[in-house]
Structures are given as structure tokens and as C-alpha cells.
VOGU-3710 file (C-alpha; in Angstrom, 3 decimals, decimal comma):
1> xxxxxxxxxx> 8,766/142,731/130,512  10,391/145,297/128,234  11,620/148,630/129,551  8,967/151,304/129,932  8,939/155,092/129,829  6,622/155,897/132,714  6,042/158,470/135,443  6,420/157,642/139,118  2,733/157,579/139,965  1,959/155,215/137,088
11> xxxxxxxxxx> 4,919/153,032/138,082  3,465/152,661/141,583  0,061/151,817/140,096  1,708/149,222/137,844  3,354/147,559/140,845  -0,005/147,509/142,606  -1,618/145,929/139,542  0,978/143,169/139,513  0,475/142,490/143,231  -3,344/142,659/142,912
21> xxxxxxxxxx> -4,314/143,674/146,468  -7,706/142,769/147,893  -8,826/146,305/148,759  -7,870/149,863/147,857  -9,643/152,809/149,506  -8,372/156,229/148,476  -9,190/159,860/147,871  -7,454/161,904/145,153  -5,022/164,710/145,979  -2,277/166,330/143,898
31> xxxxxxxxxx> 0,343/165,026/143,136  -0,783/161,540/144,181  -3,982/161,445/142,098  -2,496/159,617/139,113  -1,767/156,570/141,291  -5,375/155,944/142,241  -6,723/157,101/138,859  -4,528/154,642/136,998  -5,185/151,864/139,470  -8,936/152,469/139,253
41> xxxxxxxxxx> -8,582/151,958/135,494  -7,050/148,550/136,166  -9,987/147,766/138,457  -12,562/148,927/135,892  -10,859/146,932/133,125  -10,863/143,748/135,188  -7,055/143,569/135,233  -7,182/143,114/139,025  -9,697/141,678/141,428  -9,318/144,553/143,888
51> xxxxxxxxxx> -12,331/146,071/145,624  -11,861/149,812/145,022  -13,655/151,953/147,608  -14,308/155,605/146,703  -14,494/157,482/149,994  -15,358/161,057/150,880  -12,053/161,994/152,520  -8,561/160,801/153,377  -9,589/160,198/156,983  -12,268/157,850/155,711
61> xxxxxxxxxx> -9,781/156,227/153,344  -7,405/155,233/156,123  -10,280/154,189/158,380  -11,600/151,857/155,677  -8,089/150,545/154,997  -7,406/149,878/158,670  -10,663/147,944/159,052  -10,126/146,112/155,769  -6,624/144,989/156,699  -7,826/144,004/160,175
71> xxxxxxxxxx> -10,388/141,777/158,483  -7,659/139,917/156,603  -7,499/141,749/153,265  -4,242/142,922/151,685  -4,917/146,658/151,509  -3,258/149,580/149,714  -3,866/153,330/149,642  -2,124/156,548/148,632  -2,123/160,189/149,677  -0,119/163,399/149,924
81> xxxxxxxxxx> 0,331/166,548/152,023  -3,003/167,713/153,461  -4,420/164,274/152,773  -1,830/162,696/155,051  -2,514/165,434/157,590  -6,223/164,617/157,423  -5,380/160,962/158,053  -3,226/161,802/161,047  -5,715/160,667/163,698  -5,747/157,198/162,151
91> xxxxxxxxxx> -1,990/156,829/161,604  -1,062/155,769/165,167  -4,272/153,727/165,407  -3,301/151,697/162,331  0,138/150,936/163,756  -1,232/150,164/167,225  -3,676/147,699/165,653  -0,680/146,134/163,836  -2,299/146,246/160,406  0,367/145,863/157,671
101> xxxxxxxxxx> -1,281/148,074/155,078  0,718/149,833/152,346  0,438/153,552/151,627  2,205/155,438/148,841  2,926/159,047/149,822  3,628/161,579/147,079  5,672/163,957/149,200  4,360/167,523/149,071  4,598/170,646/151,195  2,005/171,060/153,922
111> xxxxxxxxxx> -0,132/174,203/153,957  0,028/177,028/154,842  0,642/178,914/152,780  -1,007/176,611/150,246  1,620/174,888/148,124  1,338/171,802/145,918  5,050/171,248/145,279  7,604/168,940/146,809  9,209/168,916/150,179  9,091/166,408/153,040
121> xxxxxxxxxx> 6,819/168,290/155,425  4,035/165,736/155,160  5,943/162,576/155,913  8,180/164,178/158,563  5,083/165,239/160,454  4,118/161,549/160,582  7,512/160,172/161,552  6,567/159,188/165,128  3,287/157,408/164,352  4,690/153,876/164,168
131> xxxxxxxxxx> 4,856/153,449/160,379  7,834/152,052/158,492  9,030/154,652/155,977  11,020/153,960/152,817  12,271/156,536/150,285  12,928/156,416/146,539  15,583/158,286/144,563  13,995/157,701/141,143  11,006/156,167/139,370  12,591/152,701/139,222
141> xxxxxxxxxx> 12,976/152,725/142,976  9,400/153,954/143,487  8,269/150,906/141,522  10,622/148,508/143,316  9,765/149,849/146,778  6,076/149,301/146,056  6,743/145,629/145,338  8,894/145,100/148,421  6,613/147,025/150,790  3,985/144,343/151,497
151> xxxxxxxxxx> 6,668/141,701/152,061  8,234/143,944/154,720  5,029/145,077/156,403  3,313/141,693/156,432  6,220/139,693/157,842  5,158/137,989/161,115  8,088/139,611/162,947  6,956/143,092/161,841  3,194/143,492/161,247  3,356/147,276/160,860
161> xxxxxxxxxx> 1,980/149,643/158,208  4,450/151,086/155,697  4,760/154,319/153,702  6,527/154,280/150,338  7,680/157,842/149,681  8,284/159,436/146,285  8,925/163,142/145,734  5,918/165,020/144,393  6,163/166,125/140,746  9,915/165,399/140,704
171> xxxxxxxxxx> 9,152/161,672/140,615  5,361/161,413/140,537  5,058/163,210/137,193  8,557/162,763/135,741  8,752/160,198/132,940  11,779/157,940/133,340  12,879/154,622/131,946  12,317/151,623/134,195  12,760/147,885/133,899  9,627/146,264/135,331
181> xxxxxxxxxx> 9,394/142,658/136,385  7,084/140,118/134,804  3,635/139,875/136,352  4,168/136,284/137,438  7,459/137,129/139,141  5,909/139,965/141,147  2,884/137,881/142,088  5,075/135,060/143,343  7,383/137,449/145,207  4,482/139,166/146,971
191> xxxxxxxxxx> 2,882/135,845/147,866  -0,399/135,527/149,694  -1,357/137,777/152,574  -1,249/135,714/155,769  -2,435/137,970/158,602  -1,309/137,169/162,122  -3,573/139,446/164,152  -6,997/138,316/165,422  -9,200/139,104/162,428  -12,408/141,072/162,415
201> xxxxxxxxxx> -15,021/138,414/161,639  -18,744/138,742/162,261  -18,983/134,975/162,681  -16,303/134,999/165,382  -16,492/138,473/166,946  -13,363/140,092/168,386  -12,685/143,610/169,618  -9,882/145,818/168,350  -8,793/149,360/169,091  -10,156/149,351/172,638
211> xxxxxxxxxx> -9,500/151,742/175,496  -6,043/151,049/176,924  -5,361/152,538/180,351  -2,105/153,186/182,213  -1,795/149,495/183,085  -1,090/148,399/179,490  -0,732/151,432/177,167  3,018/151,777/177,753  3,700/148,103/177,043  1,607/148,126/173,883
221> xxxxxxxxxx> 3,550/151,130/172,601  6,804/149,382/173,467  5,722/146,452/171,304  5,923/148,837/168,332  9,519/149,626/169,299  10,349/145,919/169,334  8,634/145,392/165,964  10,589/148,281/164,434  13,841/146,794/165,705  12,988/143,419/164,197
231> xxxxxxxxxx> 12,121/145,160/160,913  15,816/145,785/160,153  16,590/142,128/159,604  13,385/141,617/157,632  14,118/144,607/155,395  17,642/143,401/154,644  16,344/139,913/153,814  13,658/141,333/151,515  16,295/143,489/149,797  18,401/140,349/149,240
241> xxxxxxxxxx> 15,468/138,374/147,852  14,462/141,241/145,584  18,015/141,493/144,248  17,830/137,806/143,342  14,749/138,297/141,137  15,575/141,735/139,717  19,353/142,184/139,742  18,833/145,487/141,588  20,620/145,666/144,931  19,356/148,009/147,650
251> xxxxxxxxxx> 20,847/148,872/151,023  19,410/150,256/154,236  21,760/153,217/153,730  22,950/153,933/150,179  26,604/155,005/150,015  28,125/157,106/147,221  31,842/157,931/147,372  31,804/157,950/151,167  34,553/155,462/151,954  37,494/157,859/151,559
261> xxxxxxxxxx> 35,539/161,110/151,924  36,465/163,784/154,453  32,985/165,286/154,343  29,707/163,412/153,815  26,191/164,660/153,116  23,082/162,836/154,327  20,016/163,355/152,134  16,646/161,748/151,340  14,718/161,097/148,152  15,306/162,351/144,630
271> xxxxxxxxxx> 17,856/164,933/145,808  20,275/162,050/146,345  20,795/161,884/142,587  21,461/165,619/142,278  23,878/165,560/145,184  25,789/162,723/143,491  26,478/165,066/140,575  27,674/167,763/142,991  29,973/165,184/144,588  31,334/164,179/141,181
281> xxxxxxxxxx> 32,104/167,773/140,250  33,840/168,462/143,568  35,785/165,207/143,271  37,026/166,367/139,857  38,537/169,342/141,702  40,225/167,108/144,246  37,709/167,700/147,063  37,061/164,445/148,925  33,319/164,432/149,571  30,552/161,842/149,476
291> xxxxxxxxxx> 26,835/161,460/150,005  24,595/158,801/151,515  20,843/158,250/151,618  19,048/156,386/154,390  16,646/154,376/152,227  14,764/153,533/155,403  13,831/156,532/157,535  11,814/154,519/160,041  13,216/152,423/161,568  16,138/154,838/161,687
301> xxxxxxxxxx> 19,362/153,065/160,580  21,636/154,501/163,255  24,191/151,669/163,267  24,610/151,573/159,486  24,859/155,345/159,226  27,344/155,604/162,098  29,665/153,192/160,298  29,700/155,546/157,300  30,156/158,771/159,289  32,697/157,602/161,865
311> xxxxxxxxxx> 36,015/159,419/161,490  34,844/162,027/158,973  35,757/165,689/159,410  32,195/166,890/158,942  28,688/165,759/158,064  26,231/167,878/156,093  22,581/167,054/156,814  20,093/168,134/154,146  16,587/168,711/155,542  13,685/169,208/153,106
321> xxxxxxxxxx> 11,529/170,260/156,034  12,034/172,551/158,986  11,003/172,180/162,578  10,137/175,718/163,606  12,028/176,583/166,772  14,364/173,582/166,593  16,707/171,681/164,282  15,538/169,891/161,149  14,113/166,387/161,733  16,819/164,501/159,812
331> xxxxxxxxxx> 19,530/166,579/161,520  18,204/165,579/164,932  18,347/161,908/163,997  21,837/162,191/162,501  23,284/164,011/165,518  21,803/161,330/167,777  23,494/158,749/165,545  26,883/160,386/166,066  26,835/159,145/169,662  27,536/155,711/168,130
341> xxxxxxxxxx> 30,744/156,997/166,477  34,155/156,595/168,114  35,383/159,700/166,255  32,289/161,778/165,616  32,362/164,514/162,962  30,863/167,948/163,493  27,378/168,198/161,995  25,759/171,025/160,034  22,086/171,321/159,145  21,032/172,727/155,756
351> xxxxxxxxxx> 17,307/173,312/155,200  16,597/173,412/151,473  13,984/173,130/148,739  10,906/174,011/150,786  7,705/174,283/148,791  9,434/172,943/145,694  12,162/175,620/145,564  14,663/174,573/142,898  18,205/173,924/144,090  21,012/174,041/141,545
361> xxxxxxxxxx> 23,978/171,702/141,472  26,198/174,692/142,237  24,193/175,293/145,422  24,668/171,692/146,514  28,385/172,153/145,913  28,385/175,386/147,946  27,078/173,466/150,955  30,294/171,450/151,118  32,404/174,503/150,338  30,822/176,527/153,153
371> xxxxxxxxxx> 31,467/173,726/155,643  35,048/173,133/154,500  35,876/176,855/154,565  34,291/177,506/157,953  31,407/179,645/156,672  28,593/177,314/157,747  26,534/177,774/160,889  24,959/174,928/162,819  21,634/175,541/161,044  21,642/177,024/157,548
381> xxxxxx> 18,776/177,920/155,207  20,014/177,265/151,696  18,868/179,862/149,156  16,357/181,623/151,394  15,758/185,343/150,717  15,907/187,249/154,011
//
């Protein structure tokens, strides 16, 4: 296909169209709405054979999707912010039932106060529910992640649901140039859905989601841990196979100018691109800094990240969410990772961009400068007005 100028939501919908899932149940919420609106157009036009289920809430959407996937249908959905919060009860149920459904999350601040703009409060609040989580820097990656997601989730060694994250408005509504794949290539890459769990079938009844007492609950939860660990190898293989058909190479942790850096920032999502520019400008002044992005947030890539951070003088962790009364969620994971380092750097947490607050390149540069010059505290709130 020729290059397209397209926004992130429409790019996700395009990937879904090319995959042609069996079922999509969704409820609209800003800034995710364009995904399901556009995909419903494909359904109405007969471009896909998907059964589109209009539900009355996000909780219902994920309930329908969980049941649909458990019945053997490749199932997709999308949500954001309060919608993800409304789904929360079903998130750990979906993972415990081992249904490999795909959910696009247009990352948006969680109320209150009410805010429709981007931060990572929604997805961070769901980090411990047993879902694989993958992040995109730009619209091309939002499209590519959507194509790779079912291959990762549906692998027999994994069988877990997956969230594909794209920053609200910054990516969902931003029009960028992408290079899509041909329909036939995507269809072949996705393959057929071959479920491995006992399927819901009225002709051959089974029970799922039953009461699980102290005798077995712990072991069933531990099975999710084992599946997450196995997901690393699957993810890397899927990245390799996707590179072969697209020419676009992805890594579990993306590395920019980190090899010889004294100080490295760790950041998620679209901010990775802005921080690259800050790194470039500081490099032009002779300051040896770098930045990396864990493309996969769950499972957490501790080994790969530790290899990048080992021996550095300092690590700057950028958190687009705060944990009131504690450190930021990414900071907590990074500091745990430093245990794996032989020569661990000192870590600094910078909370930034909450509720869509703009952050200038100069502010990203100041983060490094504050750390290098000894002005940074352990936890810092970038640009907040006290």
C-alpha cells in the first residue's frame, strides 16, 4: 500500500480492518471514539465480517469480549480513562480466564478532576491485572503494535489479553505519515485464531470463571506469572517476524544514544520522541545523555533495561502518572531493576505532563541538567505550580 496521512485512532482501526476479527464489542469514550467509529464504518460497509456489538457501558463491553473470546472468537475492543476504570472488575477476570483478547487504550487522565487529555493514569492503574501492555511512540507504531498484538496474545505459550497503548490526542488525533502493509500480508501474518482454552460451547458445556478457594487460587495466579515470563521470547520472535515483512525493527527496550551516555532517561509513549530531541540538543553541547523506552511495560523488561543502565552515573525516570503517597509507578519498576546492575546508578523520579500539561524541550533538557548539577531530589514534579 502507498503511504497514508492518518491519525492514530484511524490507523488502529485500519489494522483491525486488515486483521478482520470475529467480534468487536465497544463503547465510545474520548479520545478513543474514532477507533470504534471508523471500525464500525468498515463493518457497515461490509469490508470486514466482524460482529460489532453496541453495548451500554465499558463494563459490558469487556464482559462481552471475555465471553466471546472464551467461545473461540478473535475479539477486539478499545477504551480510555474512565472507560478502562469502569472495566476494572473484568480486567483480572479476563486474564485469569486466559482469553487473548486485544484492547486498544487511548491513554487519558483519570478523573477527578475531570480531564480528557493525555497522561498514563488509566493504564498504570491497570498494571497489575495480568494484561500484557505495549506502548507506541508514534502513529506508525500504534498501527504496527495493533497488527502484532494478536500474534503475541494468542500464542499457546502466552494466552493472555493485551493492551496496545497510544497517547490520547497526541497520537489518537495527530495526523502523521505511515507506511501500511498490504491487506494480504497482514491477514497472513495474523493467521487464524486457534484458541487453546476449553471453549464455551452449548453443545459441549464447560464452566469457566468459577469460585477458586485457597487450595488453588495461588497456583492459578502463579500461572499468569509463568505466562508473562514466557511472553518475552514470544514478543521478541513476533518482533523479528514483523521486521521481516515490514522492514521495521522493534525492540523490547528501545535505545537512543545510551551506549556511551553518562545519564539515561527512561520514558514511555510519545514523549520518547520529544526526549530524543532534548538528548540531541544536549549532545550538541557535549553532554553525554541518552534515553530509552520500554516498549513492553508488562511483562517488565528488567534484564534488558538493566543492561542499558548498568554503569551509568544516573538514571532519570519520567512518570506520566503519580502514585499519591509513594513513588511513580515506572520509577518503582526501574529502581527494582537496578538490583540487577553490577554498578547501579542513582535514580531520580520526575513526574510530568499530568492531565495533558505541555512539556517543552527545554524542560526535558532541564531534567538532565538538574540531575547533573545536583539540584534534583529523589522525586520531582516537573513544571508544577506550588
